[in-house]
N, C-alpha and C positions, 0 to 999 in steps of 0.2 A: 934746580928749583925744584920745590915741593909742591906737587899741584893737590896734594889730597886735602879733604875737608877734615874739621875737626870732628872730633866723636861727637859733641855736642851737635853740630851741625848735621850729621850722619842721622841721628836720631830725630832730629826735627824733620829731616826728610820721609823719615819712616812713618813718623806721625801725621804728616800731611798725607801721605799714600794711604794709610790706613782710613783717614777721615774720608777721602775722596772715593775710596772703595766702594762706601754705602752711600754716599750723597750723589754720585754722577754714575748711573748704569751705563753699561756698554751701548746700549740702544739709544743712550742720551748724549753720547758726544757729538761735538759740534766743532765743525772748522771755524777760525775767527772768532773764538768764544769771547775776545774783548771787544768784538764789533756787534756779531750778532747774537751773541749769547746773553741776552738781557734778562735778568731774573733781580728783582730788589729782593725777593725772600731769600736765594742764595747767598748775596751778599751780606745780608743780615746775618746768617749762619757764621760766615765768615768772621764777621765784627764780632760776635759773640766768642770765638776762638781767640780774638787779638789779632788777627792775621790782615788787617787794614791799617795802614799808617805804620806797619811795623816798625820802621827806623826813627820815627818821631818822637819827641820829648814824652815822657810819660804823664807829664802833667796837660796834655793835651789828647791825650787817648791812646798814645803810641806806646811801643814797648821798647824803644832804643837799642834794636837789634842793628846789624851791619847790613850793609848794601848786598855782600854775599848771600846772608840769610834771606834778604827779600828776593834776591835772584832765585835761591832755591825754591821759595814759595810759587812765584810765578812760574818759573820752568814747571813744577809739578801740576799747577793749574792747567797751564796750555796744554802739556801732554796728555792729561786726563779728559781735554775737551770742556773744560767747566765753564758754565755760562756766567762770566765775571765782569760781562759790559757795565753793569749798573753802578758799580763803582770805581770802574777803572780809571777814567781821567781824573776823579777827586784825589785818587790814591797816588796816580803815576805823578800828575803834572800840577794841578790847582793847589793841593796840600804844600809841597815843597816851594812853590812860589809864593804861598802865604807865610810859609816858615822863614822865608828870606825877606820879604820885603813888606809883608802885611802888618797890619796894626795890631795891637794887642787885643783890643775888640775883636777883631776879624778873627784872629787865631782862637780865642777862647768860644767865640759863637760856632764857627765853622768846623774847626778840624775835628772836634769830639763827633759830631755828627757823621763826618766822613768816616771815623774809625768805628763807627757804628752799623755803617752800611745805610744810613737812613736819609742821604742826600745825593742827587744825582746832578752832574754837572754836563754840560756842553761847553765847546771851545768857539767863541764867536773870534775867528781869525779871517781866514780866506773871505776874498769878495771876488764878485764876477770879473773885475777887472785886476785883482792882486791875488795871486796864486803864490807861483814860487818868488815873486817880489813882494813880499809881505809889507815891506815898508811904502809901497805907494798905495797904501788902502785910504779909501774916500770916506768912510764912516767918520761922521763928527760929532764931539762931545762939546757943547759949550757951557762954558760955567755961567750960571744965572742964579745969584742969591745964595740959597741954601742947597742947591741941586745942581746936576750937570744936564742938558737936555740933548738926548742922542737921537741922531737921525743918520739912516743908510742902510745897507743891506748886507747881510753875510750870506754864505754860499756853503755848501758840503759840510752842513753843520749836523755831525752825529748827535743823535738823541735831543735835539732840541725840543720835540713834540712831547718829550717825559721828563726834560730835566727841570730841575728845581731853579737852578743858577746858571747863566751863562759866564765864563770867564772869557772877557771881552776886551778887546784893543780897539781903539778910537782915537783919531786924530784930535787933539786939543790946542794945537797950535798950526793953523793952516799955513801962516806965513815963514815957517822954520824949514830948514833942509829935510828932506823926506825922512830920513833915520832920526830926525828930533822931533818933537811937538806931538809923541805918541804917548798913550797913556794906557793903563790898564784899570778896569773896573769888573767888580762884581755885580752881575743884574739879575734882580729877580726875574724869572720868566713869565709869572703871573703879571707884570707891571701893565698897566692900559698902555696901548700903543705898538704892543708886540704881536706881529701876524707871522705865524709859522706855517710855512706851506712845503709839503712831502716832495722828495726826490725819489723815485723808485729805481734803483739801479737795475744793471743789465740781468741780474739774477731773479728779478721780481721782489725782491727784499725791501723794506723801508726801514732804514737809519740814518739816510743823509737828508738834509733839509735845506730850503733858502728860508732866511728870517729878515723880515723887514722891520725897521725901527722909524717910528713916525712920532717924533716930539715926546719921546720916551723919558721920563723924569727919572734919573739916579742920583740919590741923596751922597752928599759929598763923602760921607764916612765908607762910602762903596769904591772910592778910589784906592787901587792896590800901591803901594810905596809912593814914588815923588812923581808929581806931575810932569808929563812932557818927557820922563825918562823912560818911558815903558818900553821901547826897544831894546835898550841896554839891558834891562830885567829879562825880557823876553829871551834875548839871545842864550842867557845860560840855561834857561828851563827846556829850552830846544834840544840839549844834548841829553835830558831823561827822556823826552819824547822818542828821539831817533834809537836810542842805543839800546832798547830793552830786549829780553828774549822773546818778545811777540813779534820781533820783525825776524824771526827763524822760525819760529814753531806753530804760527796760526793754521798751517793746513798739517801740521805735523799727524794729528789723529789719522787722515785720510791716508797719509804715507804708511803708518804703521799698520793699519787694517788692511792696506794693499799688497803690501807684504806678506802679510799672514795668508792673505787671499791667493796670492801667486805660488806659495808653498803648497796649501792644499791642493790646487788644481794642478800641481806638478809643472806649472810655467818656468820654474827656477831652473828646471833642468835644459833650457835653453842658455847658451853661455853669454848671448847678447841680454838676455834679461837679469841675469846674474851680475852681468857688468854694469848695466843701468842702475840697479838697485845699490851696488854697493860704492858707486862713485856718488849716488845723492847721500849715503850715509856717511861717506868721507867730509862730502862738504859740509852737511849738519853738523859734524864733529867740528869741523874746522871753525864754522861761524858761532858754535857755541864756546870755542874757545876764545874766540875775539870779544864775546857778550862777557864773558866771566872776567876777561882782562879790564874791560869797561868798570866793571862793578869793584874790581880790586882798586882800580884808580880812585873812585870815588870815595872808597874805605880809607885811602890815603890822602883825601882831601884834594885830589888834584882834578882840575877841569880836563875832562876827557873830550876834546873838541874835536880834533880831527880823527882820533880813536872811534868817537861815536859814529862820525861820518862814514868811516870804513866800516864798520860793523853792521850800519843798516844799509849801506850799500850792497855790499857782498850778501848779507842774509835775506833781503827781499829778493835778490835775483835768484839764490836758491829756492825760494818758495815759488818763484815762476817756474822754474825747471821742475819742481816737484809736479805740480799741476799739468805741465805739458807732459813730464813721462808717465804719470798714472791715467790720463786719458788716452794715450797711445797705448799703453799695455792692456786696458781694458776693453780697446777697440768699441764694437758696437755696445759693449756692456756699459760703456760711459753714459748711454741714454736708452737703449732698450732692453730694459728688465722690468716690465712690469709683471707684478705677482711672482718673480723669482726670490729667492731667499737672499740673493744680493742686489735686490732692487735698492735698498737704501744706500750701499755702496756705490752704485751707479750714479744716483742723483747727485750724491756728495762730488762724486768727480766731476759732472757736468757742471754742476754749481761752482766749484773752484776753477774749472778750466774759464768760465765766465768773468769769474770775480780778481783772477790773477794779474790782469793789467795795472790793478789798483795799486798793487804792493810798492811798485817801485815811482808811484807817484805820492799817496799820501804820506805825510810827515816830511815831504821833502823829496824831489825829484833826483833821481839816480846823476843828473847833469850837475845838478846843484851841489849835490855831495862830492862829487869828483873836482868841481871848483875847489870846495874847502880843503879837501886832500891835497891838492896840487899847491893851493897859497899857503896854509896853515901848517900842512903836514911836511911838504917837500922846500918850501920857501920859494915858490916859482911866482913870477909876476905875470899877470895879464899882459896882451899885446906883446 
């Protein structure tokens, strides 16, 4: 099997790197750039390059490129520590969901804005009592005349405080079995009755929120797809969420800079240090091959269900091992470097150590993913 990219794809990668060399300076690199690296200005620059909605039809602003092309792009953005959070959810999830299930009106209105980097989304999925078991959600959307009336609460809603729209799931038939009677909506975040409250994470950053909906009126034309079929529509898009290279490279800039630091300080003379760093590099390479396999499946129009779960499960655990190894390698440097030329590296290591537990929770816990691998990949039965 030939794993080589085409000449056109290699040229595309070189073009991206050249763009990033001037747009993302070394001292501006961030970990978790798709979560904490929020910049509408940067997203709009990518839109001008035609690099948002890369795989989408040209009539909606896309470029009709392959999923491998999109993977090359996202890989380079994350390796560079680029601030891509402002367009990330629209590009990764909302756009594909609208392409699959949205009305023509929704596609024409929303997708070109996403491609230009002009619109920001949050995801209204998790609730206080419905995390991994998303189908148990209780937020209600009652059909009333020309609109739905929305009541309930969402939590861990990244970017709700800056988003233009929420891509939201709510129960539209409370009497149906829990995997039925759920629908998807586009909800404008400036609609009366929406209350956004910040949730500050352990690193002191604000991207999470809890969101309350009190008799929020959502026009019927904001229903995505078929009423009461939302769960089945969601199931396919979760594979997009789980299997991206962001599940492997969120803290890659920290790993890369730590390797450079270890070489400069002579730490790699220690065989234990060399072994630790080389083992992490091997795991990064293996995770990368798993993500590329999922992208190849998508280019072949194969649904990468358990393969996506495998990639996410393995890759996020690699990210946690990177955070742990870097903190151990730096020792006191991980927190005690005020005024040092390496102070920023230390602060990033400390931040990443605190944030790392989230990797195997957000986007589906490792326990849930292992169940998917067992049932859909290995054919095992519960109990």
